[in-house]
LOPA-105793 format. One record per residue (C-alpha): x, y, z. Coordinates in nm, 3 decimals. Example, Ala and Ser with C-alpha at 12.3 -4.5 7.8 and 13.67 -1.06 7.14 Angstrom:
2
      c1      c2      c3
   1.230  -0.450   0.780
   1.367  -0.106   0.714
This chain:
248
      c1      c2      c3
   1.142  -1.062   2.032
   1.510  -1.142   1.934
   1.366  -1.511   2.076
   1.155  -1.498   1.836
   1.384  -1.441   1.560
   1.595  -1.711   1.682
   1.366  -1.986   1.684
   1.258  -1.884   1.317
   1.620  -1.914   1.139
   1.628  -2.279   1.350
   1.380  -2.364   1.211
   1.442  -2.711   0.935
   1.261  -2.717   0.627
   1.209  -3.084   0.763
   0.994  -2.909   1.066
   0.812  -2.699   0.833
   0.728  -2.993   0.562
   0.654  -3.231   0.892
   0.396  -2.973   1.055
   0.230  -2.942   0.684
   0.182  -3.317   0.632
   0.080  -3.333   0.980
  -0.201  -3.101   0.899
  -0.303  -3.263   0.601
  -0.360  -3.607   0.789
  -0.560  -3.415   0.995
  -0.754  -3.285   0.699
  -0.822  -3.570   0.479
  -0.935  -3.772   0.862
  -1.146  -3.502   0.915
  -1.223  -3.477   0.569
  -1.326  -3.767   0.502
  -1.574  -3.801   0.867
  -1.752  -3.491   0.708
  -1.570  -3.238   0.876
  -1.432  -2.911   0.767
  -1.116  -2.753   0.782
  -1.022  -2.468   0.724
  -0.675  -2.408   0.548
  -0.606  -2.137   0.801
  -0.568  -2.354   1.092
  -0.212  -2.473   0.910
  -0.050  -2.130   0.942
  -0.245  -2.099   1.313
   0.022  -2.460   1.343
   0.331  -2.242   1.203
   0.276  -1.996   1.430
   0.225  -2.166   1.749
   0.514  -2.453   1.688
   0.754  -2.117   1.622
   0.640  -1.932   1.958
   0.681  -2.245   2.151
   0.977  -2.262   2.044
   1.114  -1.939   2.062
   1.095  -2.058   2.469
   1.413  -2.196   2.437
   1.597  -1.929   2.351
   1.590  -1.577   2.640
   1.505  -1.254   2.525
   1.831  -1.077   2.548
   1.660  -0.727   2.457
   1.344  -0.552   2.336
   1.438  -0.421   2.041
   1.197  -0.183   1.875
   1.100  -0.331   1.528
   1.211  -0.017   1.303
   1.564   0.026   1.491
   1.730  -0.025   1.218
   1.471   0.117   0.918
   1.253   0.374   0.921
   0.893   0.322   0.949
   0.883   0.577   0.630
   0.989   0.372   0.441
   0.854   0.075   0.519
   0.476   0.212   0.471
   0.590   0.381   0.120
   0.751  -0.006  -0.004
   0.388  -0.132   0.135
   0.178   0.192  -0.088
   0.381   0.153  -0.400
   0.277  -0.261  -0.393
  -0.089  -0.178  -0.358
  -0.123   0.042  -0.637
   0.126  -0.199  -0.813
  -0.090  -0.471  -0.722
  -0.412  -0.330  -0.849
  -0.229  -0.248  -1.184
  -0.194  -0.623  -1.247
  -0.487  -0.721  -1.104
  -0.639  -0.441  -1.441
  -0.404  -0.632  -1.638
  -0.541  -0.968  -1.554
  -0.928  -0.816  -1.575
  -0.838  -0.714  -1.937
  -0.652  -1.065  -2.080
  -0.910  -1.316  -1.864
  -1.197  -1.182  -1.692
  -1.350  -1.501  -1.620
  -0.996  -1.623  -1.461
  -0.968  -1.314  -1.273
  -1.266  -1.343  -1.074
  -1.192  -1.724  -1.004
  -0.843  -1.600  -0.871
  -0.868  -1.266  -0.755
  -0.562  -1.166  -0.555
  -0.791  -0.938  -0.287
  -1.032  -1.177  -0.035
  -1.332  -1.085  -0.103
  -1.471  -0.988   0.222
  -1.798  -1.139   0.125
  -1.658  -1.413   0.184
  -1.536  -1.352   0.508
  -1.858  -1.292   0.701
  -1.730  -1.345   1.039
  -1.490  -1.122   1.200
  -1.272  -1.450   1.240
  -1.221  -1.474   0.845
  -1.089  -1.119   0.870
  -0.826  -1.180   1.117
  -0.715  -1.484   0.918
  -0.661  -1.248   0.614
  -0.499  -0.915   0.815
  -0.324  -1.097   1.061
  -0.277  -1.470   1.072
  -0.163  -1.516   0.695
   0.079  -1.216   0.676
   0.219  -1.339   1.000
   0.237  -1.728   0.876
   0.323  -1.628   0.523
   0.664  -1.441   0.665
   0.742  -1.726   0.894
   0.780  -1.987   0.646
   0.852  -1.779   0.304
   1.091  -1.523   0.455
   1.232  -1.663   0.785
   1.220  -2.049   0.717
   1.251  -2.153   0.350
   1.501  -1.782   0.249
   1.727  -1.867   0.587
   1.794  -2.192   0.456
   1.837  -2.168   0.138
   2.096  -1.908   0.230
   2.295  -2.108   0.332
   2.353  -2.394   0.041
   2.315  -2.067  -0.247
   2.386  -1.719  -0.299
   2.192  -1.475  -0.065
   2.026  -1.326  -0.405
   1.964  -1.661  -0.556
   1.738  -1.756  -0.199
   1.531  -1.444  -0.278
   1.469  -1.519  -0.574
   1.374  -1.874  -0.517
   1.165  -1.736  -0.175
   1.011  -1.496  -0.400
   0.864  -1.700  -0.705
   0.757  -1.965  -0.424
   0.582  -1.721  -0.228
   0.413  -1.601  -0.556
   0.314  -1.921  -0.678
   0.077  -1.928  -0.331
  -0.144  -1.704  -0.530
  -0.350  -1.676  -0.806
  -0.372  -1.518  -1.115
  -0.351  -1.171  -1.180
  -0.161  -1.175  -0.857
   0.143  -1.355  -0.917
   0.365  -1.109  -1.032
   0.271  -0.874  -0.778
   0.299  -1.066  -0.549
   0.650  -1.205  -0.639
   0.757  -0.838  -0.672
   0.607  -0.815  -0.316
   0.820  -1.114  -0.202
   1.134  -0.956  -0.319
   1.081  -0.628  -0.086
   0.980  -0.843   0.233
   1.330  -1.026   0.174
   1.510  -0.753   0.141
   1.308  -0.590   0.444
   1.395  -0.891   0.618
   1.759  -0.895   0.549
   1.905  -0.559   0.577
   1.675  -0.552   0.948
   1.743  -0.929   1.069
   1.366  -0.875   1.217
   1.093  -1.113   1.121
   0.868  -0.839   1.273
   0.981  -0.607   1.017
   0.811  -0.795   0.727
   0.528  -0.885   0.932
   0.424  -0.549   1.021
   0.445  -0.417   0.651
   0.275  -0.707   0.570
  -0.048  -0.678   0.804
  -0.042  -0.276   0.622
  -0.015  -0.449   0.283
  -0.334  -0.629   0.333
  -0.540  -0.462   0.576
  -0.511  -0.138   0.295
  -0.588  -0.374   0.057
  -0.890  -0.545   0.239
  -0.987  -0.144   0.287
  -1.001  -0.067  -0.070
  -1.203  -0.362  -0.145
  -1.513  -0.358   0.142
  -1.487   0.025   0.097
  -1.544  -0.038  -0.291
  -1.859  -0.189  -0.274
  -2.013  -0.103  -0.615
  -1.678  -0.186  -0.813
  -1.603   0.176  -0.871
  -1.242   0.083  -0.899
  -1.293  -0.142  -1.178
  -1.542   0.044  -1.330
  -1.540   0.391  -1.336
  -1.274   0.465  -1.653
  -1.093   0.802  -1.523
  -1.032   0.632  -1.160
  -0.861   0.288  -1.328
  -0.653   0.586  -1.515
  -0.534   0.700  -1.269
  -0.476   0.388  -1.026
  -0.293   0.242  -1.397
  -0.069   0.561  -1.355
  -0.007   0.484  -0.988
   0.051   0.169  -1.064
   0.338   0.180  -1.372
   0.507   0.455  -1.115
   0.507   0.242  -0.813
   0.666  -0.012  -1.037
   0.933   0.228  -1.146
   1.009   0.339  -0.765
   1.002  -0.069  -0.659
   1.238  -0.138  -0.940
   1.433   0.161  -0.900
   1.475   0.004  -0.575
   1.536  -0.307  -0.591
   1.844  -0.182  -0.821
   2.010   0.010  -0.505
   1.968  -0.275  -0.237
   2.049  -0.560  -0.491
   2.430  -0.412  -0.450
   2.326  -0.410  -0.090
   2.283  -0.752  -0.101
   2.617  -0.857  -0.316
   2.811  -0.736   0.071
   2.653  -0.985   0.256
């Protein structure tokens, strides 16, 4: 979808801000009259805006999403980030259990009773967050600051969006997604990786109905070890890719 990528690159921060302000205006008015407007609709609005805008640009080729990068590389990035995020959750759990329960990285499916909620977590949020943080913010920052700085700022904003116990892991995940986007110049690659990440995280949480992942010592030790290994792999990969970014 070359036209989709073009539309994202040519969307300014002002446009994004206008969309957010318009949504919040509707949200405030609806709240005043007693109507509840889910914040997911803001994400849907942003996606719809980009899709409509992309119609202005012709699709030159039907390029394969992973034509510039191997799928297994993207899959590996997703897996190590999932393990690392659980390691950070364990750390948050050990520091402050009450805050951890209040700001869990992985939304509980108990609160996603309807299929729409699941779609929002696994599909809508990944697409919209990649459009916002990698597609718009990163591209705009690259125009005024070095690419490395743009990546750090974009990833920091992405991390801050998440709650206690997940800021660090979200920041690292953001770094990985930025690099995927820059290497492929195709927003659909980080979108696909983000969807896989949320899908695996939601599946693990859904299957762990008895909270074994956070109560069984052997499993917690195993995942902690995997989290440490994952962090090493991530940092090593980022170190290598950082040299590639210097040439951009």
